Each structure stands twice: as structure tokens, then as C-alpha cells.
C-alpha positions as CSV (number, residue, x, y, z in Angstrom):
1,M,10.2,37.8,3.2
2,R,12.3,39.7,0.7
3,T,15.1,39.9,3.2
4,Q,15.0,36.2,3.7
5,H,15.1,35.6,-0.1
6,V,18.2,37.9,-0.5
7,D,19.9,36.1,2.4
8,S,19.2,32.7,0.7
9,Q,20.7,33.9,-2.6
10,Q,23.8,35.2,-0.8
11,A,24.2,31.9,1.0
12,G,23.8,30.0,-2.3
13,R,26.5,32.1,-3.9
14,G,28.8,31.5,-1.0
15,Q,28.3,27.7,-1.2
16,T,28.9,27.8,-5.0
17,A,32.2,29.7,-4.5
18,E,33.2,27.3,-1.8
19,T,32.4,24.3,-4.1
20,R,34.5,25.8,-6.9
21,A,37.4,26.4,-4.6
22,D,37.2,22.8,-3.4
23,E,37.1,21.5,-7.0
24,L,40.1,23.7,-7.9
25,L,42.0,22.4,-4.9
26,R,41.3,18.8,-5.9
27,K,42.5,19.4,-9.5
28,Q,45.7,21.1,-8.3
29,T,46.3,18.2,-5.9
30,T,45.7,15.6,-8.6
31,L,48.1,17.5,-11.0
32,L,50.7,17.7,-8.3
33,E,50.5,14.0,-7.6
34,Q,50.9,13.3,-11.4
35,Q,53.9,15.5,-11.6
36,T,55.4,13.8,-8.5
37,K,55.0,10.4,-10.2
38,I,56.7,11.7,-13.3
39,V,59.6,13.1,-11.3
40,D,60.0,9.9,-9.4
41,G,60.1,8.0,-12.7
42,L,62.8,10.3,-14.1
43,L,64.8,9.9,-10.9
44,K,64.6,6.1,-11.2
45,Q,65.8,6.3,-14.8
46,V,68.7,8.5,-13.8
47,R,69.7,6.0,-11.1
48,L,69.5,3.1,-13.5
49,L,71.7,4.9,-16.0
50,S,74.2,5.8,-13.2
51,D,74.3,2.2,-12.1
52,R,75.1,1.1,-15.7
53,V,77.8,3.6,-16.1
54,Q,79.4,2.6,-12.8
55,K,79.3,-1.1,-13.8
56,L,80.9,-0.2,-17.1
57,E,83.6,1.9,-15.5
58,G,84.1,-0.3,-12.5
59,S,86.2,-3.4,-12.5
60,S,85.8,-6.6,-10.4
61,C,89.4,-7.4,-11.2
62,G,90.8,-4.2,-10.0
63,P,90.7,-0.4,-10.5
64,A,89.2,0.7,-13.8
65,T,91.7,1.7,-16.4
66,P,91.1,3.5,-19.7
67,L,90.9,1.1,-22.7
68,P,93.9,1.3,-25.0
69,V,93.3,2.9,-28.4
70,P,94.4,1.1,-31.5
71,P,97.6,2.7,-32.9
72,L,97.1,4.9,-36.0
73,Q,97.9,3.2,-39.3
74,P,98.2,4.8,-42.8
75,G,94.8,4.9,-44.5
76,A,92.9,3.8,-41.4
77,S,91.7,7.1,-40.0
78,D,88.2,5.8,-39.5
79,V,89.4,2.6,-37.8
80,N,91.3,4.3,-35.0
81,R,90.0,7.2,-33.1
82,P,90.7,9.0,-29.8
83,A,89.5,7.3,-26.6
84,A,86.8,9.9,-26.0
85,R,85.3,9.3,-29.4
86,L,85.5,5.5,-29.0
87,A,83.7,5.8,-25.6
88,A,81.1,8.0,-27.2
89,A,80.6,5.7,-30.1
90,G,78.2,3.5,-28.2
91,R,76.1,6.5,-27.3
92,R,75.6,8.0,-30.7
93,K,72.5,7.1,-32.5
94,S,74.4,6.6,-35.8
95,G,76.5,4.0,-34.1
96,P,80.3,3.4,-34.0
97,K,82.1,3.6,-37.3
98,S,85.0,1.1,-36.8
99,L,84.8,-2.7,-36.7
100,T,86.7,-2.7,-33.4
101,A,84.2,-0.4,-31.8
102,V,81.3,-2.6,-32.9
103,W,83.1,-5.7,-31.6
104,L,83.7,-4.0,-28.2
105,E,80.1,-2.9,-28.0
106,G,78.9,-6.4,-28.8
107,F,80.9,-8.2,-26.2
108,C,81.2,-5.6,-23.4
109,K,77.6,-4.5,-23.6
110,L,78.3,-0.8,-23.9
111,E,75.3,1.4,-23.9
112,P,73.0,1.6,-25.6
113,Y,72.6,-2.2,-25.3
114,A,68.8,-2.3,-24.8
115,H,68.5,-3.2,-28.5
116,E,65.7,-0.7,-29.0
117,D,67.1,0.0,-32.4
118,R,66.6,-3.4,-34.0
119,R,68.3,-2.5,-37.2
120,R,71.4,-1.4,-35.4
121,Y,71.4,-4.6,-33.3
122,H,71.1,-6.7,-36.4
123,E,74.1,-4.8,-38.1
124,M,76.1,-5.4,-34.9
125,K,75.4,-9.1,-35.0
126,V,76.4,-9.4,-38.6
127,T,79.6,-7.4,-38.1
128,V,80.7,-9.5,-35.1
129,A,79.8,-12.7,-37.0
130,F,82.2,-11.8,-39.8
131,M,84.9,-10.7,-37.4
132,R,84.8,-14.1,-35.7
133,L,86.0,-15.6,-38.9
134,F,89.2,-13.6,-38.9
135,L,90.8,-14.7,-35.6
136,P,92.8,-17.7,-36.8
137,N,94.0,-18.6,-33.3
138,G,90.6,-18.4,-31.7
139,Y,89.5,-15.9,-29.0
140,D,88.2,-15.4,-25.5
141,A,85.4,-12.9,-25.3
142,T,84.3,-13.6,-21.7
143,G,84.5,-11.3,-18.7
144,N,83.6,-7.7,-18.1
145,C,86.4,-6.3,-15.9
146,A,89.0,-3.8,-17.2
147,A,91.5,-6.6,-18.1
148,D,88.8,-8.5,-19.9
149,K,87.8,-5.5,-21.9
150,E,91.4,-4.8,-22.9
151,R,91.7,-8.4,-24.1
152,I,88.5,-8.3,-26.0
153,L,89.5,-5.0,-27.6
154,E,92.8,-6.6,-28.7
155,T,91.0,-9.4,-30.4
156,G,88.8,-6.9,-32.2
157,R,91.8,-5.0,-33.4
158,E,93.3,-8.3,-34.7
159,A,90.2,-9.3,-36.5
160,E,89.9,-5.8,-38.1
161,A,93.5,-5.9,-39.2
162,N,93.1,-9.3,-40.8
163,I,89.9,-8.2,-42.6
164,R,91.6,-5.2,-44.1
165,V,94.5,-7.3,-45.3
166,L,92.0,-9.6,-47.1
167,L,90.1,-6.6,-48.6
168,D,93.4,-5.0,-49.8
169,S,94.4,-8.3,-51.4
170,H,91.2,-8.1,-53.4
171,H,91.6,-4.4,-54.2
172,K,88.5,-3.5,-52.2
173,K,88.6,-0.1,-50.6
174,A,86.4,0.3,-47.6
175,K,86.8,2.5,-44.5
176,S,83.7,2.6,-42.4
177,Y,82.4,-0.6,-40.9
178,G,79.2,-0.5,-43.0
179,T,81.2,-0.5,-46.3
180,V,83.5,-3.2,-45.0
181,I,80.6,-5.5,-44.1
182,R,79.0,-4.9,-47.6
183,A,82.3,-6.0,-49.2
184,L,82.5,-9.0,-47.0
185,K,78.9,-10.0,-47.8
186,E,79.7,-9.9,-51.5
187,M,82.7,-12.2,-50.9
188,H,80.6,-14.5,-48.7
189,E,77.9,-14.8,-51.3
190,A,80.6,-15.7,-53.9
191,G,81.9,-18.5,-51.7
192,K,85.2,-16.7,-51.0
193,L,84.9,-17.0,-47.2
194,N,84.2,-20.7,-47.1
195,G,87.7,-21.4,-45.8
196,Q,87.4,-18.9,-43.0
197,I,83.9,-20.4,-42.0
198,Q,85.2,-23.9,-42.0
199,H,88.3,-22.9,-39.9
200,Y,86.1,-21.1,-37.4
201,H,83.8,-24.1,-36.9
202,A,87.0,-26.2,-36.4
203,Q,88.2,-23.8,-33.7
204,V,84.8,-24.1,-31.9
205,R,85.0,-27.9,-31.9
206,E,88.6,-27.8,-30.6
207,G,87.7,-25.4,-27.8
208,C,89.8,-22.5,-29.1
209,V,86.7,-20.2,-29.0
210,I,85.5,-19.1,-25.6
211,D,82.3,-17.2,-26.1
212,D,79.4,-17.1,-23.7
213,S,77.3,-14.8,-25.8
214,P,73.5,-15.7,-25.8
215,P,72.5,-17.8,-28.8
216,K,70.2,-15.1,-30.1
217,S,73.1,-12.8,-30.5
218,F,74.8,-15.1,-33.0
219,Y,74.4,-14.5,-36.7
220,K,75.0,-17.7,-38.7
221,L,77.2,-17.6,-41.8
222,S,76.8,-20.7,-43.9
223,L,79.0,-22.0,-46.7
224,C,78.1,-20.7,-50.2
225,N,78.7,-22.1,-53.6
226,I,81.9,-20.7,-55.2
227,Q,81.1,-18.4,-58.0
228,D,83.3,-17.9,-61.0
229,S,84.6,-14.3,-60.9
230,T,85.4,-14.3,-64.6
């Protein structure tokens, strides 16, 4: 009887060890499946990013060509920057520092364009809204091929140059796009941009503005009462 009892205990220990081994195997299998799902998700994200980069660099109108860089001007070191820094501007969390770069990002949908940073997206809309007012001959911001991007970049340069002429005439010194927009907001609230706003709306009515941006991307600038600066 004692021998049978010992044999029964040994058999029980063997079954317990086998059960633990099976449980450990199941846990390892589950962990491996979870890690596989994570890796698959990362691979999908990499493929999506690669597709976006290819679309950005590709051109339906012909071979992709580097975007021209605005020529350097005295006192405008922050406006014009090397092509590599302009391309990286859309990827930096702090955002691009020139009006032209913001304009290009807004219309060419440079990454990041998922609008996860709602504050930055709002700042971009406001910046583009002001720049629209400083293109007296209208503009065409449609298309996404290399030639279209070059045209859009040129209009951004034109708007930025006109804005700086206005600020200089009012003795307002501003370099980065953030300080420029703050200065323009002050002038707008004082009613000093009413003429530009009225002219822009006239251009839209006459068909001089070709802009297929979604309605939610437009920031409305209304006429303001003219304030006495004295």
C-alpha cells in the first residue's frame, strides 16, 4: 500500500509539472502573438509613411524636381533658408519659421498634415488667411505635382514680400512668422487691412482666385472699424 501511495504522489507531481509547462507554453504563445500584431502595426505605419513621402516627392506632371529656394535678401535670414531646412520644416514639431514655408505646407499638404496638433493647424490657417490678402493679382493654389508646387511656392514668396513691405512702411520689425502674424492681427483689429480684405473678396468674385482648399481650412478675416492711431 505504501508503494502505491508513493507512486500516486510521483504521478501527481508529474501531472503538475506537465500542467505548468503547458501553461507557460500558452503564455509564451500569447505573448508572441501580441508582439507579432505590434510588429505588423508598425510595418503598416512605415508603409503609409513611405507612400506619403513618395506622393510628395513624385510628380504626376513629370519627374520630381527640387523646389526652388527664395533668394536671400538683406534682413530676411529667417524668411529664406536652405532647401534641406525648408523640407524639414514640416517635420519639426515647432513648425516652420517663415511665411512661405507655412503657405507651402498649407497648400501642398506637407507632413505632418494629420492636424493632430490643433494649435499649429489653427496658426497655419490664420497665417494663410493673411497671406491671401497680399496677392493683388490673385493666385492659383491647385495641383500637387512639381510644377504646381513651384507655382504655389512663388505665390507664397510674393505674399511674404508684400507683407514685409507693409510692415516696413509701418516701422514694424518682425522676422519669424509668429511675430509677423501678431503684427498683422494688430493692424487688422485697427481696421488697417480693410482695403486688402475688400480687394481679396473682389478677386474671388471675379474668378482671379483659384483655390480648392476645403471650407474648414479657411480662416475668415472680417472688416473692422478703423481706429484712430493718435
